[in-house]
Structure formats: structure tokens, C-alpha cells
N, C-alpha and C positions, 0 to 999 in steps of 0.2 A: 947814391941812393941805396937804402937797406933793402935787401931781398925779402920777399914774403914767402912763408910756407903755410900750407893748408893742413890742418889736423881734422880728421874725420872721426866722429864718435857717434855711432848709430843709436846708442841708448839715451834715456832721458833721466838717468839718476847718477848721482856722484858716487860710484862704486870705485873699486881699485884701479882699473884702467883709466877711468876718468880723472881720478885724483892725480895719477901719474902724469897724464896729459896736462892737467892744470898746472902742476909744478913745473913742467918743462916750459910751458908758455910764459909763466910768470918770471922765469929766470933766463930767458933768451936775451942775448946781447947783440948778436950779429945777424939775426933774422927777426922779422916781425911776424908773429903768429896770426893766422886767421882760422877760425874754428867753425865747423858745421856740426851741429848736434842733432840727435834724434827726437828732440822735443824742446819746448820753450823753457821748462824748469831748469834743465841743465845749461841751456844757452844763457839764461839770466845770471847764473853763477859766474860764468866766464866774463860776461859784460860788467858785473860788479867789480871785477879785477882790472877793468880797463882794456879788456881783450875784445877785438872785433869778432863778433859771433853771430851765427845765423842758425835757424832751425828748420828742419824739413822732416818728412816722413820717409823712413827707410823700409819699404815694403816691396816684396816681389811682384805684387799686383800692380804697383805704380812705379816700376823700376825706371821706365823711360822718363817719367816726370822727374824722378830723383836725379837721373843722369843729366837732364837738361838744366836742372837747378844747380848742380855741381859745376857744370860747364860754364854757366853764367858767372858764378863766383870766381872760378879760375881765370876767366878772361878779364873780368872786372879788376882783379887784383894782380894780374900778370904773374900768376903762380907758376913756378918752375919745379916745385917739389911737393909731393903729398906724403904726409906722415899718417898712415892709416892704422887705427888701433883695433886689433883683433880681426877675425875672418871676414865678417860682413862688410866692415869698412874697407878692407883690402880689396875685396871683390869689386865693390862699387868704384874704388879708385882706379883699378885696372880697366874696368869696363868703360868708364868715362874717357880714359886715355885712348883706348882702342876705337871706341865708337865714333869719336869726333877727331881722331888722329891728332891728338894734342902732343906737343913736345914737352912732356913732363916726366919726372922720375917718381916712382912709387916705392915707398918704404913700408913694408908690412911689419907691424909690431906685434909679436906673439906674447900675449899676456897670461897664457894658461897652458896646462897639459890637457889638451882637448881629448876627451874620452873617445871620440869617434875615430881617432887615429889607430886604435887597437883592433878594429875590425874592418870588414868590407861593407861599405855603405855609400850612399849618394854623397854625403858630405866629404868623405875621404876621396871619392872619385873626382869631385869638383876641385878639392884642394890639390890633387895630383896634377891637374891641368893648370891651375892658376899659380900655385906656389913657385914653381920654377921660373915663371914669367915676371915676377916682381923684380924690380931692379935691386932691391936689397931687403934683408930681413933683420930685425932686432929681436933677440930672445931676452925675456925679462929675468932669466937666471940660467946658470950652467946646467942644472938638472932638467930644466924645461927644454933646453937645447938637446941634451942627450936623449930625452924622451922622444922628441921629434925624429932624431937621427935613428933611433932604435926601431921605431914603428913605421917608418916609410923608406922607400927606395928612391924617392924623387927629391929629397931634401938637399938643397945645394949648400954645403958647408962653406964653399968658397964665396958665397954671397950672403953669409950670415955672421952676425957679431953678437956676442953675449954682453948685454949691458944690464946688470942687476939693478932693480928698482932702487930709488934713493929717497932721501928725506931732506926737507928744508929745515935744518936745525935752528935757523934764526927764528922761524915761526914758533917753534917749541919754547925757545928761550924767552920770547916776549909774551907768551901766553898769560892771560889774566886769570889766575886761579879763583878769583871771586865768582866767575861764571859757574864753577862747579857747585858752589854753595846754593845757587839758584835752583839747580835741577834736583838737589836733595829734597827741597820743599815741594817742587813741582810734581815729582813722581813719588813722593812719600817714601823715600829710600831710608830704611832704618839705619841709625847711627851706631847701634849696638850689635850689628851683625857684620860678618865678613862678606865683602862683595866679590862674587865671582862673575866676571863680565865677558860678554861676547858682543862684538860690533861688526855688522855686516848684513848682507842680504839673507832673508829667511827663505831659502829655497833648497832644493835637494842637494846641490853641490856642497853646502855648508855642513851637512850631517847633523843638524840639530834634532831631527826626529829620532834617529837611532840613539843619539846621546840621551835624550829625555827618557826613552824607554828603558835604557840601562840604568839611568839615575834612579828611576822609580824603585828598583830593587834594593837600593842602598840609602834611601832618603833619610833614614834615622841618623846617619853619620853627618848629615848636613843641616841639622836643626839650628846651628849657629850661623847659617849662611843665607844670603839672598842671591839668586841667579838673575843677573841683569842682561836682558836681550835688547840690544839697541839696533833697530833697523826694521825694514819691512820687506815684503816679497811674496812670491807665489804661494808659499806654504804658511803664511802668517796665520790665517784662520784655522788651518789644519793643526798648527802647533798649539793655538789657544784651546782648541777642542781636546787635543791630546793631554794637555796639562790638566784640564778639568776632569777628564775621564780617569786619569791616574792619581787624582786627589793631590796634586802638587801645586795648587793655586797659591798657597801660603809661601811657597819657595821662590816664585817667579815674579818679576816685573818686566813687562814688555812696553817699550816706549813708542813703538811705531817709527816711521821714517824721521830722521833727524839730519838737518842740513849741516849743522855744526857738531861733529862728533868729538872734537878735541876736549870739550868740557866734561865728557864722561870719564876720560882716562884717570884723572886724579882721584876719583872716588873708588876706583877698582883696585882690589887687593891682588887678585890673580886673574890674568886674562887667558881665556881658553878658546881654542879653535879646532873643532872636531871634524874638519872638512874631509870629504871623499876625494876631492882633487883640487889643486890650486896651481898658480904660477909661482910668483913670489909676492905674497900678500902685503899690500900697503899697510893694512891694519897692524900687522906684526911689527913693521918698522916703526910705526907710530907708537904702539904700546911699549916697545923697547926704549924708544927715545924718552918716553915718560916714566922710565924706570919700573916698568911692570914685570912681574914674574909671569912667564909664559908656559902653558901646557898646550901642546899642539900635536896633531897627527903629522906623521912624517910623509908628506905628499908634496909633489911639485919640487920647487927649489927651496922649501922651508929649511931643509938640512944645511943650507948655506948660512942661515941665521942662527939656528938653535943647535947648541952643542952642550956638553956637560957643564959648561960654565954659564951659559946664557939662558938656559931654560930646560924644559923637560920635553923630550920627543917620544911619541908613542907610535908603534907600528900601525900602519893604515888598517882601519876597520876594527882595531882591538879596543872596543869601548869599555870593556870590563877593566882593563889596565888603565885606561884613560880616567875613569871615575876613581879608581884606586889612587892614582897619582894626585888628583885634585884633593882627595881626602887627606893624603899624606902631607902635601905641601902647604895646605891652608893652615895647618896647625904648627908649622915651623917658621916662626917669625924671623929668625936669623937667616934662614935660607931664602925666604922671600925677599929680604932686604939685599942679600948678597947677589942673588940672581938678577934683581932689578938694576943694581949698580953696574954689574958686569955687562948686562944687555945694553944699557944706555951707552957705556963706554965703547962697546963694539960697534954700534950703529953710528955713533958720532965720528968715529975714526975711519969707517970703511964705506959709508953710504951717504956721502954728502952730495947734494943736488948740483952744486956749482961745477964740480969736476965732471959730473955726469952730462950736464948740458954742453959743456965744452966739447966733449967727445961727439955728441950728436950734431952740433953745428959744424964741426970739422968734417963729419961724414956728409952732411948736406952740401957743403962746399965742393967736396971731391966728386960728388955725383953730378953736379950741374956745371962744373967747370970744363 
């Protein structure tokens, strides 16, 4: 009988951590995944892939209701191991284990360089209690691992492994490029302009607001470009207002939330990521696999992906240089092609999901045996 593992994802959108969890679940061979999501929308995405999935509300106000729900799923499926994605999921996994005295192992998957680790605050205090008590930790990149190690005294390196995010190259290879033609018409994307694209959540972490403010000072250099923002988030309305206030409406297209983001990559000439902090972003792996030239802030573990051959890396917070680099690279077609080819080769050779899942399943086995 194949063992089951439980993945906990407290969010209700398919962002980076959720994409990684989906790839893991789709490629498992020695374990059968069961997933609990923070909402129906995300749960349905897993169900469409034939993965057993449930949804509940992850709220501090209803935490005991959430724990009872998780307990029922664990007992129903005879779960022996929980793979919890990010802090909230990890905390709930440990609490259900201790509250009901369940014989299960908890893996906490660190998907980000959490800003709270740099100071003294309640989140860090909670993390200092729970983090050492997890059975194992997975860090999404080596620089994320080093960030945790540098900013805490309680991080157990003997119970932590670096597993850099990976890509399912097979999905890229079989992608139907005709889907991209449809969105050109749907969003009225101009064919005579260079497309500078961002895909992700529109929130403070992604640095879109300071990026737009800096861009407004140099907009005349981008008259031949359209900035494509694919995604939604807490700052979506604020960003729309800012674009209008700075008279940049003719430069931007905002698509809102898109379940299928792959179809946008082929129409992008240069992919940009102006984030304030990150882990190892799935969108960069995807963009690189699609042979896109990257301009990104040097945050989190992005330095593992972007080097002199695979893209352009900018010092954190230096939006002036970021805009200057976009201006420079968009006009150099040879470099755009060369960066894209090298980026694709690098990802395909080093970030394959099959070997990644093999390592995870091996760790599952060792923890429960």
C-alpha cells in the first residue's frame, strides 16, 4: 500500500509556494499526496490534476476548528507525514500534532526570506519556539538557508536541507503556443512594441510601487514599450491609481489574476522582478525555461539563478539602476536572445522536478521508517 502525505497550503491563490507544491504532488511516485488549501479556488486547481484536495479557513479566531478539520483528514487518510508550506502551515501542522498527540512527522518548507527574522517581534518569538520543534526543514534555496542562519540563534542546521525550487520541463516542452495568440487580442497587447513583463502578486513584497515611481522619471525612454503586469493582490488598486496619477496609463496593461500564466511568457521580451524580498521565485524558473531575458533585484536566493550569463542582477532597492538596465537591455536584441538561451539551458540542466521529488520522497521515507 502506498503511503499518503499531507500538504498544507493556507492561501487561496496559486502563487510561488503553491506552484511548487502542485509540481511536487503531480510528480510523486512513492507517496500519494493529499492537500488542504486555504480556500476553494486553490483546492479546485489541485482537484483538476486528480489530486485529493480539501479546503478550510486558516484563521487564528477559528484555530481549534481548523485543527479538528486537519485531525479528521489525517485520521481518515492514515497520514504519517505533513509537508507544511511556509510559516502558518507549519505552525498549524505542529499544533495538530501536539494537541491531539498524533504520531506524525512535520516538515516545514521555507519558501521565503521572512523580513520578520531581522528584528525582535512576535512572529520571530513564535518562530523561535516552533522552528526547533519541527521534525525537519526544507529551504527553497541556499541563500534563504543562509539568511535564516544569519538572523537567528535557534535555526537547526542539522535538521535542515537546501532543496532549490525546480521546474517540470515536460510541461514547458508541450506548451501550446497558440494560447498566447488569444491573450494578445483579449488584452489588446500591441504587436509593434516591446513587452516588458511581470508575473506575480501585486503586493508590497514585489516592489512594483517603487518601480513605477522610478520609471515615471524616465518614461520617455520607454515609448517603444508596454509594461505588462500579470496578477492581482493587495496593492492592485493602489497601483492602478499610481499609474493614473503619474500619467503612465499608455505604458501599462494590467490583466488581473490569471490562473494560467504560462500563456503570457511567449509574448514577453524581457521579464522583470523588482522585489524587496524573495525566496527562490518560481516565476523566474518559468521565465528562464521559456527563454526570457531576466532583470531582477538581487534578493533571497535569486543569485543562484541569475549570473552574468543568465540575466541581469541589480542591488536590492536600487530602482534607478534597475530602470537603466531595462532601458539598456530592451534595445540589444542579440543580448536578449543570448541571455534567454543561456537561462533556458541553465534551468533545464539544474532544476528538474523529477530529481527534486526523488530527494523529497527519500526524506519522507527516512523520517517515518
